[in-house]
C-alpha positions, 0 to 999 in steps of 0.5 A: 242905672244902679248897676251901671254906677256900680260898674263905673265905680269898680272900673275907677277903683280897678284903674286907680289900683292898676296905676299904683301897681304900675308906678311902684313896679316902674320905680322898683325896676328903676332902683333895682334893675333885676333884668340887668343882674348878672351872675357873679362870684366872690371869695369869702374872706370873713364870717360874722353875725349881728345879734339884737337884744330881742331877735335871733342873729342875722348872718353875714359874710365879707366877700372880696371880688378879684378886680385888682382892687380887692373890693369888699362887700358885706352880704347877707346869707342864710343860717344853712349857708353860714354853717356850710360855707368856709373862708376862702371858698367861692360864693355865688351872687349877682352884680347889678350895674355899679352896685357891686356884689350882692347875694340873693338874700341882699336883693330880697331884703333890700326890696322887701317892702317894694315887693310886698306892696307890688304884690298886695296892690297887684292882687287887689287890682286882679280881684277888682278886675274879676269883680268888674267882669261879671256884672259886665257879662251879666249886662250883655245877656238878653233880658226876657220880658216878665210881668210887672208883678213877677219882676217886683217879686224877683227884685224883692227876692234878689234884695233879700238874698243880696242882703243876706249874702252881704252879711255873710260875705262881710263877716268872711271878709272881715275874718279873712283880713283879721287872719291875714293881719294876725299871720303877718303879726306872728311872722314879725314877732316870731323871731322875738318869741323864738329868741325869748324861749332860747334865752330862758331855756337853761339847757343847750348852751355853752358858757365862754368868755368873749374878747371885746374887739370894738364898741360903738354907740348910736345915741339917739335924742329923737322921740320914738327912736331907740339908742343902739349900743354894740360890742364886737366880740370874738371867741372860740367855740367848742370846735375850735372855730373863731366866732365873731359877732356884733352884739347889741347890749344895754347901756349898762352893759356897754358902760361896764366893759371896754375894748380888750375886756372879756365878756361872759357869754353863753351861746347855743351849742348848735349855733355859736352865733346865737349868744347871750350875755351872762350875769345880767343885772337888774338894771339890764333887765329894766333897761331891756324891758322898759326902754326900747320901743321895739319890745312894745311893738312885739308885745302889742302885736302878740296881744292883738293876735291873742285878742283876734284868736279869742274873738274868733273862738267866741264867734265859733261858739256862737255859731255852734250855739245857733246851729244847735238851736236850729237843730232843736227847732227842726226836731220839734217840728218833726 
């Protein structure tokens, strides 16, 4: 009877997760009908990038479709594509219905949370389905008659093994979930750490002056939402190429410069789109350190990751100590 209840509960969970997966997949296909996507081409007319306060730059190209109307779109590209593609070249992408021209990176970025949720729910549904199948198959096997005494003894043995297995499985599952969470945390905060290292390193940079073409501010009065201050700057790198970047800055830097002013910058010699503002004042450092929730998020993720790593090391030490004590006891027994 207990086994039947467990099977029924697992079947209900599997069905529920399967329905959630189907609903999400159906909603995704309704919003992003990938089956209707067609290969398309557009001409690159401009290259640009967005550089945040805490992360590495994101790369974009302005593309134009030859449809008689000169329709333009801003499309995400990778770092390698940004280096290799030239203005005037043909860029391969996709067109989905009336949504215009999109790159593969656009599709993946816009549907990231959808695809992640569908994958996780689908994986959990598969795991629950596999866990459901084994007890069902076990119930279908013919049962051999045994003496009541032997049945009681086997039941006690099974209970002991089950409890021990549950503890070990529970620990493994717990550490597995913690490890997966830490991996996600590190992936999210990786760009922040990489940007911080590149900013602090005193070498590998080229100093320049960038012309401020435009500026914009999105001042938020909502709680838990940061204001955004942007400067659109343009400069020539060492190779003589014109580089344009949308650069997030602090409120102090934003108020200090106007359109047409020259902004002192330093960019990475290997990637001119990865630029930093020179002459950072104490006010800039204070605002960048204490006035952005994004920074607190990265610090919290790194702190949790470090704590989980420390706890796992302590667990390994504890296991090693237990094994050593068991080996000593076996040695004394001999």
